[in-house]
N, C-alpha and C positions, 0 to 999 in steps of 0.2 A: 315206550320202546316197541319196536316191531316184533310181532309174534314169530317164533322160530321153533324148529324141531331140535330136540336134544338127544343125541345118541351116545351110547357108552359101549365101545368095543372092548374085547377082552385081550386082544393081541394086536401087534403092529400091523400084520397083514390085513386083519379085519378093518382096522382104522383106515388104511390106505384104500381098501375096497369101498368103504363108505364114502370116502372123499371123491373117488372116481364116479360113484353112482350119483352123488348129489351135485357134482360140478362146481362151478365158480361161486355158487351161493353158499358153499359149505366152508367152515373154518375149524381148525383144531383149537382146543382150549386146554391149557395146562392149569397153572394156578389162577389164571384169570386176571392177574394184576395189571396186564397191559391191555388185553382185549376188552374187558368189561368197561373200563373208563372210556375207551373209544366208542363202545356201543351206547353208553349213556349220553355221550355228547353227539351222537348220531354221525360220527365220522366213519363208522362201519356198521352196516345193517345186514348181517348174514341171514340166510334162510335156514341154516342148519349149523349147530355147533356139535363137534365131535370131541368128547372129553377123553383125555389120555390118562387120567389119574389111576384107573384100574387096569391099565395095560401091564401085563406081566414083565418084570425085569427092568422097567424104565426108571425105577427109583434106587437102583443099586449103587453102592459106593464101596469099591473093593480095590485092594492092591493086588496086582497080578503080574508076576514076572518082573517085579521092580517098578512097573508103571502103575499109575493111578487111573482107574476107570470109573467114570461118573455118569450114571444114568441121567437122561435128560430131565426126568421128573424129580431128581434130588433137589431138595429145597435149600434156600439160603441158610436156614437154621441148622440143617444137617451139616452143611459145609463148615459153618462157623464152629460147631461143637465137636465134630468128629476128631478122634485122635489121629486119623490118617492125614489130616491137613494141618497138623501142628508142627511138623518138622520142616523139611525143605520147601513144602508148598504152603507155607504160612501166609503168604500174600493172598491166596485165594480165600482162606478163612477170614482174614481181615477185611477183604472186600465185601464178603457176605455180611460180616458183623457190622460194617459201617452203615448198613441200612437201618434207619431209626425206627420205623414203624413195625411193631411186633406182627401185625397182620400180614404185611408184605413179606417179612422174613420167614414166616411160617407157611405161607402159601406160594410165594414166588419161587420159580424153579430156574435152574441153570440153563435149561433149554430155552425157556421163555426170555431170559435175560439177554441171550445172544441172538435169538431168532428175529427180533424186531429191529435189530441194528440201531438202537437208540444211541446217539453220540455220547451220552453221559452214562451208559451202562457200566456198572462198576466192575463186572467180571471180565470185561474185554482186556484191559491192560495186564492183569495177571496171566490170563490165558496166552497172551502174546509173548510175555517173557518166558513162559514155560514151553513154548512151541507146541501147543495143544493141537490135536487132530480131532475133527468132528466126524463121527460116523452118521451118515444120512441114508435113509431108505425111502424109496418111492416106487412108482409103477415100473421103473426100469431096473429095479434091484438096489443093492447097496453100493455106496461109494464112500471113500475117505477124502475129506477136504481139510487141508492145512488151515489153521485159524487165520493165517495171514492172507488167505484167498477167500475167506468166507464172507466177510463184509465188503461189499463193493462200493457202497455209497451210503449216506445217511438214510436209515430206514429201508435199506435194500441189501439183500444178501444173494448168495449164489444158489439158494434153494430153488429148485424147480417147483412148479405148481403141484401141490399135493404131496411134497416131500415131508418126511418127519425126521427130526433130529433124534437119533437113538441114544447115543452116548458121546461123551467127550473123554479123550484119553490124554493124559499127561505122561510124557516119556520118563524113563528112569532118571532120577536126579543124582548128581554126584554127592558123595557122603558129606562133603563140606559146603554144599550149596546153602546159602542163606537168602531169604527173600522177605519183602515187606511191601505193604500197600498203604499209601497216605492220600487223603483227599480233604478238600475244603468244601464246606457247604454253607449256605446262607443261614445266619442266625434265625432261629425260629422257623426255618424252612422244613421241607419234607424229606431232607436227607439227600436230595439230588445234588450231584457234583457240580461245583463251580469249576473245579479242575481236580485231576487225580493223577497219581503216579504209582506204577508198580516197578520194583527193582529186584533183580536177582544177581547175586555176586558169589564168586568162588575165590577164596584167598589161598595162596600157597606161600609159606614163609613170609607172611606179612604183606605180600603184594597181590594185587588183583590179577587173576589169570583167566577170568571169564566174567563178563558183565552184560546184563540185559536190562534195558530201561524202556518202558512204554508209558505214554501219556494218554489220558482220557479227558474228554470234554474240552480239549485244547486244540482240536482240529475237527474237520467234518466227520472223520472216523478215528477211532483209537489207532495209535501208530507207534512203532518203535523209533527210538532216537539213536540211530547208528553212529552218528558223529560223537555223541557223548560216550557210547560204548567203546569205541576205538580209542578215545582220549584216555579212558580209565585203564586200559590194558597196561600191566606192568608197573602201575603206580601204587603207592601206599594210600590207604583211604583216610588221609588227613583232611582237616576242615577246608583248606584252600582248594584241594583237589576236588572234593565233593561239591563245593560251591561253584567251581568252574563247570563241572558236569551239569549242575543246575542251570547255569547260564546257557549252555548249549541246548539243553532241553527247552528252555524258554525260547531260544532263537528258532527252534524247529517247529514251534507251535504255529498253527494257522487258525486262530479262533474265528468262529462265525460272527459276523457283524450283527446278526439278528438274535443272538442269544439273549434270553430274558433274565438270566441270572447274574451276568457280569459283563463288563466291556472287554474287548480284546486286549487292551493294554493292562487291565487288572489281571486277567487270566495269565498273561505272560509274566507279570510281576510275581504272582504267587507260585508259579511253577518252579521258580528258583529255590525257595526254601522247602517246598514239598519234595522236590527231587533230592535235595541235600539230606533231608530227614529220612526219606525212604532208603537211600543208599547207606546212610549211617547205621540204620537198623539192620539192613541186610548184611553189612560187613560184620557187625557185632554177632549176629546169629551164625554167620559162616564160621567165625572163630569158635563160638560155643559148640557147634556141631563137629568141628574138627577135633575138639577136645573130648567129644563124647558127652557133653553136658545136656544135649537135647536130641 
């Protein structure tokens, strides 16, 4: 591996200054679960790494004014275990918990999971259904980016050169919102998604009055399935209804032909039961939360 400098800033502004000083040869590193494999395979050979693990405040996970604020350095293990992600935002905990490898779960961060725009990134579908906003800071100051505008193509985001993801905010959730995340992985695989679905539902008097569905690894980038969401409005979450929503999710998929984990036809096929299962869990949790059970 190429020799490189390793810098450890104490605050975001210092990290940004270091990045400007060292130019295009410098890269930020968080948990290292994406960048280190790229370096060992010589796909990336930086002159300088700037570690973000000791930057003040980047690992926070707090509820503030009803919203959930997640520091970019919060790990998957933190999201899986926190009491803050066990209610309305359960899909986020399940997405982090679906990662099989303890090392990845303990080191991998929410910022790193979204920053590389990997098509199979587990946290993107839940962040889409929750309408997350990403706070980014760079040489030109801070800005807020809706999650729907953050990933622009596979492995490409709207981050400017030298930007840092500071935190991700989930807006206040309705008291009866229920959510779920389901994914399929290859047997004996490394936990990478063949296909994944996040769903969030709100029920009123037994009928769906708000639905959000997003699929991952079934298109070049994670995407909402608006047709299925509109179909569910006003309906009761019975099996036939949820299965039809799964078919609509499958029809909206645009799997990559070059995927090494499954064929496009297989991805479309499994998205039907995955969507049905995620919606069923979300509906049951919405009912539980409306009764005050969780």
